[in-house]
N, C-alpha and C positions, 0 to 999 in steps of 0.2 A: 405673766407670760414671758418675762425676761428672767432667765435662770440664774441671774447674778445673785438671787436669794440663796443659791446653793453654796456660795462662798462668802456671803456677807451676814455675819451673825445678827446684826441689828435688824435686818429685813426678815431673816428666817424666824426670829423671835416673835414677830408680829403674828405669823401664822401659828406658831407653836402655842403662844399664850391665848389665842382665841379659843382653842379647844384641844388641849394636849392629847387626849385619848383619840380624837378623830384625826388629828395630825399624824399620829403614829399609824392608825388603821388605814389611812389613805396612802401609805407608802411614801410619806413626806412629799405629797403632791398637792400644791395649793389650789390647783384647778378642781380636783375632787373635793378637797376640804371646803372650798367656798360654794361648791354645788350641793353639799350635804349638810352644812352647818345650819342649825335652827335659827329662825328669825329672833327667837327669844335670846339666844346667845349673842347675836349681833346687836340687839338693842341694849343688852347689858354692857357690852363692850363700848357702845356709843355713849353710854352714861358714865363710864369709868374714866376719870381724868388721867389716871396712871396709864391706862391702855392708849388713850388718845395721844398722850405725850410720846409714848413709844412709837405709835403709828406715824406721828408727825416727823420724828427723828428718822424713821425708816424712809419716808418719802423724801426728806431732804438729802439723805445719803444717796438714794436711788437717782434723784434728779441731778444732783451735783456730779455724780459719776458719769452719767450719760452726756451731760452738757460740757464736760471738760474738754472734749475733742470732737466738735460737731462735724468736722470734715475728715474724720479718720480714714474712711474709705475714699481713696483717691487723693491722699495727701501727697505732697511734692517730695520727690527724692532729692536729697541735697546734692548728690553727685551729678545728676543729669538735668535737673530742673524740670523733669517731666513726671507725671504721676505714676507711682508704683502701686501695684496691687498684687498680692500673692494669693493664689488659689491652692488650698490645702486639701488634698484628696485622701480619704481614709475609708477602709472597709467598715470600720466600727468607731463609735464615739461613746465613751462611758461618762456621760455628763451627769446624770442623775439616776438614782436607784429605781425610780418609777418608770424609766424608759430603758428597758434592758436590750439595747441594740449594740451590745458589746460582749466580748467573751472574757477579757482579762486585761493584762497590762498594756497591750497595744492600744486598746480603745480608751483606757483611762488616761494614758499619755496623750492621745489625740485631743481629749477633752481639756486636759491641762494646757496643751499648746494653744488652744483657742482662748482659754481664760487669760493666759499670760499675754497673748497678743492683744487682747482687749485692754488689759491693764497698761500695756506699753504703748498704746495708741498706734500699734502696727497695722497698716492697712492690709487686711487679710479676710478672706471668706473661706468657709469650710464647705466641702462637698462630700456627701455620703449617701447611703441607702436607708430608707425607712422600712424596717422589717415589721411585718404584721404580727409575728410571734417573737417573743424574747428568746435569747440564745438557748438557755435551758434553766429550768427550775429544778433544783436537786432535792431529793429525799432519799432516805436509806430504808431498805426493807429490814425485817427482823434479823436477817443474817449479816447486815452491814453492807450489802451491795447497793451501789448507787442506782437510783431510779431517776428517770428524767421525764419532765413534761414541759411543753412550751406554752407559757401563758400568752393569751391573745392581748395585744396592745390595742386599747380603745383610743384611737388618735384624737377623738373629740373630747377626751377626758385628760388630755396631756397639754403641757405648755408648748404646743406647736400650732402653726397657723398655715392653712392651705393658701397658696398664692392665687389671687384672682385677677383676671384681666379687667379692662375698662367696662366690659359688658357684664361683669360679674361671674363669668364662667371660669373654671379652673385653668390655670396656666399649665400647659403640657408641652413636652417635646417628644420626638419620635426617633427611635433607632431601628435599623433593619436587622433582624436575626434570621439567618438562613432563608432570605428572600421574603420574610413576612414583617411588615411594620409593627413595632411594639410601642405603645404609648405610655408615657411616664408622667405622672402628676408630680408637681414640685411643692414641697412643704418647707417652711422656714422655722428655725429655732433662733431666738435672740439670745446670744451669749455675751451679756454686757454690751460692748460696742461692736462686737463681731456678729456676723450673721452666718448661720450654718444652713445650707440647703440640702434637703434629703429627697431622693427620688423614690417613687412608689409605683409599681406596675400593677397593683391589685385594684384596677379600675374597670368600669363597664366597657370602655372603648376596646379593651383587649378581649376578643371572643374566645381565644384559646386558653383553657384553664392552666396550661403549662406556662404561658406567658404571665398570667396573673400570679403564678406561684414564684416568679423569679425573686421577688423581694419578700417571700414568705418568712424566711428564717436565715439568720447569719450562719454561714459554714454548714448549711444543711444540704442534703441531696448528693447527686453524683457529679461527674465531670461535666455533663451537659449543663446542669444547673449552675455549676461554678463558673464556666466560661460565659454563660449568659449574664450572671451577676457582674462579672468583671468588665464585660462590654458595656453594660448599663452604667456602671460606675465611671469608667474611663471616658468612653465616647459620649454616653448620655450626659455625664457631668459637664463636659466641655460645651455641649449643645445647650444645656440648661443655663450656663453662665452667659452664653451668647443671647439666648432668648430674653434674659433679664437685663441685657444691655451692659453687662459687666465685661471689662476688657483687662483680664489679668496680664501682667507683664512678667510674672513668675508662676510656674506650675510646680507644685511640690507633691511628689508621690510618697506617701507614708506607707512603706512597704511596696512590694511589686504588684499588689492586687490591681492598682489603677494604671498600670503601664500602657493599656490600650489608649489612654488619653493622647499618647504620643502619635499613634496612628491617625487619630481624628485631627490633631493639629496639622499633621502632614497633609491630610486630604484637604483641609480648609485652605492651607497655603497654596497647594497646587491649583485648586479651583479658583480662589479669589485673587491670587497674586501671579498666576501663570508661571509658577515655578515647576521645575522638574522634580522627580522623586528625590534625587540626591540633593538638590538645592533646598527643597522643603525640609528634608531631614537635617541639613546643616543649619538652616534658619531656626528651626524649632528646638534643636538640641541645646542651643546656647543658654536658654533660660528654663530648662527643666532641671529640677532638683530631686534626687532620689535618696531616701533614707532607708537603709537596710537594717532590719532588726533580727535577722536570722543568723544563727551560728552553726547550723547543721544543714546539710543538703536536703534532708528529708522534709524540711520546712518550706521548700520552694514549690510553687504551683507549676506543674508541667502539663502541657496539652499535646496530644498526639497529632501528627500532621493531618490525618483524616478529619479530625474534629476541627482543626484550624481551617481546612479547606471548606468544610461545611458552612462555617460562619464568616469566612473572609473571601470567598470566591467572588461575591458581588462587589466587595470593596475593590478587589483587583481589577474587575471589569470596569468599574466606574472611574478609577484613577489611571488605568493603564499600567499599573505596577505588576510585574511578574510575581506569581505566587512564590517562586523560589527566593526572590529578593525580599519579599515580606517575611517569609520564614526565617531568612538569615538574620533578621533583627533579633530573634529570640533563640537562635541555635548556638550552642557552644562550639560545635564542629560543623561548619558548613559543608564539608566534604562528605558528611554522612546524611544522605537525603531522608533517612528515617529518624534522625535526631529530633526529639520533642522540642516544642516551643516553650522556653522558660520565661516566665514573667519577670523574674529577677534579672536575667540576662538582657531581656528587652529594655528594662528600666536602665540598666547600666549603659547599654549601647546608645540609648536615645537621650541620655542626660549628660550635661557637661559637668554638673556638680553632684558628687556622691559622698555620702557620709555614713559612718557607723555611729553607734550610740554610746560608746565609751572608748577609752584609749585601748584597753585590751581587746575589745571587740573590733577595733580597727585592725589590729594585727591579725586576728582570726580571719577577718573578712579579706584582708590582703592575701592571705594564704589560700582561702577558699576560691578566690576569683583571679588568681595570678595568671591563669592561662588565657584570660581575656587580653592581657598585655604580656605575651609569652617571653619577650626578650628583656623585660624589665626585672631587676631584682625585686624580691618580695617587698622589701621596705619602701620601694619607690612606687608600688602599685597605687594609682591615684584615687585612693579612698581616704578622705579625711575623717575626723571624728568630732562630734559635739556630744559631750556626755549629757544624758537626759537630766531633767530636773523635775520637781513636783511643785504644783501651785500651792504655795505656803498658806495663803488665806483659806483655801479650801480644806486643807488637811490638819491645820493646827486646831487642837480641841478648844472648846469654849473656856474651860477653867484656865488653861495656859494663856489664852488670848486676854482674859481678864487681868492676869498678872502682868502681861506685857503692857496693857493699857496703863498700869500704875508705874511701872519701872523703866520702860523703854521710851524712846522719843515718841511724841504723839503721832507721828506719821509712819510708824513702823510697818503698818500693813502695805503702804505704798513703797517705802524706801527699805525694802528688806534684803537688798543686796550688800549693803555696806558692812564691812567688818566693824566699823565704829558703832553701828546700831547694836550689833550682837555682842559687842564687848560689854554692854550694859547688863547682860544676863548675869554677870558676876555679882551685881548689886542686889539681886533678888535674895531676900533672906532664905536661908536653907529651910527653915521650918515652914515658911509659906509655900515654897516650891514642893517640898515633900508632901504637905497636906493637899495641895492641888492634885498631885499625882495619886494620892490615896483616894481622893474623891472619884477620880476617873476609874480607878481600880475597883472600887465598890460598885460603881455603875456597871463596869464590865461584868463583874460576878453576877449581878442581878440580871443583866442582859442574857448572859450565857445560861443561867439557870432557867429563866423564862423560856428562852428559845428551845433549849435542849429538852426541857420538860414537855413543852407543847408538841415537839416532834415525836417524842416517845409515846405520848397519848394518841397522836394521829396514827401511828403504826401499830396501835393496840399492844404496846409493850406490857410486860408484867408490872404489877403495882410496885414491886421492889425496885425495878429498874427506873420507873418514873420517879420514885422517891429519891433514889440515889442521884439522879440527874438534877432534881429540884434542890438538892442540898450540896451539889458539887462545888468544888473550889472554896478557897478561904482567902478573903481579901488581905490577910496579913502574911500570906505565904509568897515566896519568890515565884513569879509566874513567867513562863517562857511562852512566846507566841510563835506559831508557824502557820502561815496562810499564803497559798499560791495555787496556781494551776497544777494539777497532779500529773504532770508529764514525768516520765521515768528519770530523765536526766537531772531533775531537781532533787532526787534522792530523799524523798519525804520520810522514808523509814530508816535513814542512817542513824537517827537518835535511838532507834529500837534494836540496833544490831546486837547488842549484848544486854539481854533483858535482866539478867542477874545484877549486873553492875548498875543499870539504870534504876532498877527497883530500889537498890540501896540508896541511891541519890534521892529519888522522889519520896520514899517512905521513911527518910531519916526522922527519928522522933523529935529531935531538937531543932533541926534546920531543914524542914521539908521543902520540896519543890513541886510545882504543878505545871501542866502543859495544856495549852489551848490550841487546837488545830482546826483549820478550815481550808476548804478548797474543793474544786470540781475537776473531774476528769472529762475529757471530750467524750461525746456519745459513743464513738467507735473505739475508744482507747481501753481495751481490756486490761492491759498491764496497769494502767493508772487506776482503774477501778479496783483492781486487786490490792494495790497499796492502801487505798481507803479502807477496804474491808479488814486488812491486817491491823491497821491502827484502831479501828473500832473494836476488834477482838481484844487488843491489849487494854483498851479502856474499860473492858468488862472484867479484867483480872481482879479478884477480890482483894489481893494484896495492894492494889493501887486504887482502891475505891475513891472516887472523886478527885483523883490526881491527874487524870487524862480525860479531856472532853473534846469530842469532835463536834464542831458547830456546822450544821447543815446549811446549804444554799448560800455559799460565800458570795458576797456582792459588796457594793460600795458602802452600805450602812454597816455591815459586819466588819469591813476593813476599818472604818472610822473607829468603831468601838475597840478593836484589837490594837491598832497602832497607838491609841491614846491610853490604853489601860494595862497592858502587860509591862513587865520590867525588862525583859530581854527579847530581842527579835532574832530568831534563828533562821539561817539560810545556808543550805548545804548542797548546792548544785555541783555537778562535775565541772571542774575549772575549765573555762574557755567556751562553755555552752550556754551560760547566762549572759545574754547580750548586755544588759545593764542591771535590771532588778530594782525598780523604784520603790518597792514596798519598804525596803530598809531605809530609804531616805525619809519616807513618811514617818516611820517609827522614830528615827533619829531626831526629826524636827519636833517630836512630842516628848523628848527626853527619855526615850526607850533605847537602851544600849544594844548595839549590834553584836551578834556572835555569828560570824560568817566565814565561809570560804573566801579566799582572795580572788573574787571573780567580779566581772562587770564593774559597776561603780565602786564597789568596796576595795577593788584592787588599787584604786587611786586614793581612797580615803583611809582605809585600814584603821590602825590604832589611833589615828588623829581624831577619830570620832569619839574616843573614850571607850570604844568597844574592844572586842577581842577577835583575832584572826585564827581560824582553824587551818592548820597545815601551813604550807609555804607556797611558793610560786612555781613549783614543778608542774609540768603538763600532767593531765589526768591519765591514769591507767587503772584498770579494775583492782589491782593490788593495793591501790591507795585507799579503798573503802575502809578496810580494817584500821589503817593508820589514822584516817580522819575521824573515825568513830572513837578510837582510843584517845585521840587528842581532844575531842569534844568532851568526853567524860572527865579527862584530867583537868581541863579548864573549869568545868563546873565544880569538881571536888576541891581543887586547890586554890582557885582564885575567886570565881564568881559567887559561889554560895557563901564562903566566909566573908567576902567583902560586903555582901548584902546584910548579913546578920550581925556582924561584929562592929566594934568601934563606933558605937552610937552615942550621940549627945542629944539629950532631950528627945530621945526616941528616933533621932534622924541618923542614918548611916552616913557619916561625914565624907568618907572617901567615895562612896557611891554617888552622892549628890555632886561632888566635885566632877566626877565623870559625866553625870547628867548635864551639868552646865557646859562642859566641854562639847558634848554632843549637840546641845541646843545651839550653841554659838557657831560651831564649825559647820555642821550640816546645813543649818539655815542660811548661812552666808554663802556657801559654795555649791549647794545642790538644789537651789530653788529655780523655778521655771523662768524667772526674770533674767537670771544669768544665761540660761539656755536660749531663750528667745532673742536676747541681745546678740549672742554668738551667731544664731541663724541669720539674723538681719545683717550683721556686719560681714560675715564670712561667706554667706551663700546668697541671700536674697538680693542685697544691693549689687554685688558683682553680676549676678544673673540678670537683674533688671537693666543694668547699664549695658551689658552685652547685647540684650535684645534691642535696646534703643539704637545701638550702633548697627546691628545686623539689619534692622528694618529701614534704616535711612536710605533714601534714594531708590525706592521701590525694591528694596532688598538687594542692593547692588553688591554688598559684601559677600553674602553666601553664593551668589551667582559667580562672582570672580573666584571664590574659594574652590568651588567645584571644578571650574575650568582649570585652575592652577593645579589641583589635585590630579587631574587626568594627565596633565603635562609631566608632573613629577613621577607618576606611576609609570608612564611610558619610558622614562629614562632611568628609573630606579635600579633595574637589574644590572646596569653597568656601573653604578656608583659603588665605590669601595675605598677603604683606607689603605693606601699603598705602603705607608711607613709611619711608625710611631716611635718617638724618643722621649724619655723622661730623664732629665739630668744627664750625668755621665756614668750612672750605676755605681758611683762611689758613695761613701758615707758623707753626710752633710750635717751641718750644725742646725739645731732648731732655730728658727727665725731667719735662716738664710734662704734667699730666693732660689727656687728650682725651676728651670725652664721645662715646659711641656710643648712638644711639637708634633703635629700630625699632617702628613701630606695626603690629600684626598683627590681621587679621580671623580670629578663631578659630572662627566659625561654630558656636557651641554647645559647643566643647571648652573645658575648663578650662586655665588657664595651666600647671598641673602636668602636663597631658597632652602638652605639647610641649617641645622643646628649641630655644631660639633662640640662635644662635651668630654671633659676628663672626669672620671670617677676615681676619687682618691680616698684612701683610708688606711688605717693601721691593720696589718696582717695578723690574724689570730693564729692560735695554735694549730687549727685544722685548715689553714689556708684561706679562711673567709675574711672579708673586709669588715672592719668595725669602725665606729666613729667616722662614718663616710660622709664626704661632701661632693657635690657636683659643681664643676667649674666650667663655664662657657668659654670656649676658645674663639679668638678673633682671627679673621683672615689677615694674613701678613703679606703674602706674595703670591702672584698668579703667574703660571707658566703654561699657557694654552688652557687645556681642560684640567690641569693639575693646580690645586690651590693649597698653599701652606697655611695652616691654622696654628695658633700658639698663644701662650701666656706664661707668666711666671706666677708660681704660688709659693707661699711661705708655710712649710710644715711647722706646727706649733707643738706637736706631740713627739715623744721619743719612741724608739723601737723601730721595727721593720715597717716600711711604708709600701703599699701597693697602689698601682695605678693602671687603669685601662681607658681607652678612648672609644667613643661611639659616635655615630652620626644618624640623624633622623631628619625628616622634613620639618621645616620651621612652621608647623601648623598652628601654634598656640603661643600665648604670652604667659600663661600660668600652667606650670607642670601638673597641677591638680585637675586640669580640664583636658588632659590628653585623651584623644579618642581611643576606643578599643581597637586592638589589632593594628595599631599604627606601625608603619614600617620603621625598622631600627636595625642597624648593622654595627657590630663591634669590631675592634681592630684585629681580633684573631679569626674572623670569618674570611673564607677564601673569596 
């Protein structure tokens, strides 16, 4: 019942060895396995000392892991001396293949976040929804068109537990939807030391079939269903934690789907602490964390004002908050009363801490959301970045793990952040590493043949096609893998742009290449389905027989086989639209070399992984498609294929294996989830926790005073202005020589401590823009009535033309990264 078996080889082996065929048939689900295994099999295992020894080892590993940190939930924060607990809200969690309550990378990342939190003893609980039907199960019809069906999840045949009260009845919470109470049952999944709580509306207490359908399927239905799901997740999730007696000090929104949690927290603070709407908003904002994963506006949930009124008029009546004020939390332009409510904007406005999921994604996000901080330069928009990672013990294949057990430090599964640990990869003999990979490749070929053949038989394909698929691929041939969601921006067919050239590469008689492709399109994504059909058509080309295979129903198990068994991992998104792309990390940790556009995480890693970059760092435009396709073919023809087939010693491609070792050591050390979770803890969770400890002190004295002070500043702000600004004497200066900056400010009754006066200094570029910019805080020097002189000396260290401007804003915050949206700001050149 604890899904740590999903990432612990020694525990998973106990189930697999009991009955390998049944383990596979169960969908790798130990609950189903143990419910169906014969008594004869159990008695045979009980009499087998080898099995009993493996069982005892698994029990020891399990017990030692869980006992290592018995007080992980509610452990003490070093900074405040008070218990920290982070609540992680996500619309989807991709924990295990037999529980398909995820659609893709967002859910798999959320699951890895929980696993890494468990490994790191981070006090954290997860909150999500328990869907009755899986996201979608994909099959292809005879013409290659994607068909979908939603398999029903049998909750009682899964490693999940309904929570029961002292009287044995189910623990439930209630939310009100358009005036009607909706009841939600709470289930729990144990993820190592972390607990994940899932809400289920499909219970008898809900008489309305529409309410029972709220948690029927992830991302299914219309806007009515979507807003209901997100209210249940955000507001119902907060109530569930309260019902369970859990008191989070940090609330983490994994994407904007859960932003309604901020409204529930505001309501509770207003009701329980007698705070005003503005005070409750200020108090709750300080410990909300928002992670954005979206790179394109089309990926944002928007709700029309009429729909919002339908579901939140009761909220406004209960709290006394005006509907316009509530709408403003999610509107980009408050002056437009018809502007829709954006879940992402609501998350930005109600969170003090906001992060993107790679460095490049931070820049993209800053450009996307600059108008929420309209007077800040793009580079200063307060969105930080924490590059995603993947949970290494989950994704490293068993053959590689066995090698690591021999050649790395014994504690490598726990201490997999250190470069010292991964430096020992160089000591693994080339022949052993190559043979381990060949085993995974043979396993992949067998897996693909079996799966593709079974799919062909199920759709009643011709005998010739069934035979072709059952004999597809060759374990000795260079194999490219491409697997991801079939959104158009990922350019799944870029590889097929010039079929003549590609055919010459794949069908080369002495140095052939083969491609394995997998992925699903969203149910309503016609263009994505068209891409799948196009690839299937290419796979049926007689000139490429067995060289291109599309694997149906991409999921966690398919991903495991691919990232462990292919030779090259291909990724071809439009640059700037792939927020991170963790599949390449999984491949790199298994010694698979990346061939990718410089986007997401690969923009940071690039050739340091031992792989190859397609194109450069220019912004994407449609005319880049041909150039990227040509560059992809050239890399294959001139570098990748020769490197794989040539310069072999004892059958091992020496230079290829050198790159494999580089990938294993670099990607494992730098893009694992332990690094990621450590950054979340240090940079976001602990500061947010400490901020809430301070905000809640003295019956929330701090936010009460802040709102009062904000009103005072706002009343005087129209008269505040910078009357004069001087930088040096406008003559040339020597680098390293102090340059004075002075600004005279009309404070209009405000105190000098009420404002923050800053000089923004940088080198002037060819087009007049500032580069290498720094922000310097000016100190009050002299007061003359309401005029205050601010100044400082700074030392330019760079040569060339220097530019400088001065600005003033209210002294709202200590950390620039927590700037509120739409904060007042005036520059020296404003009248």
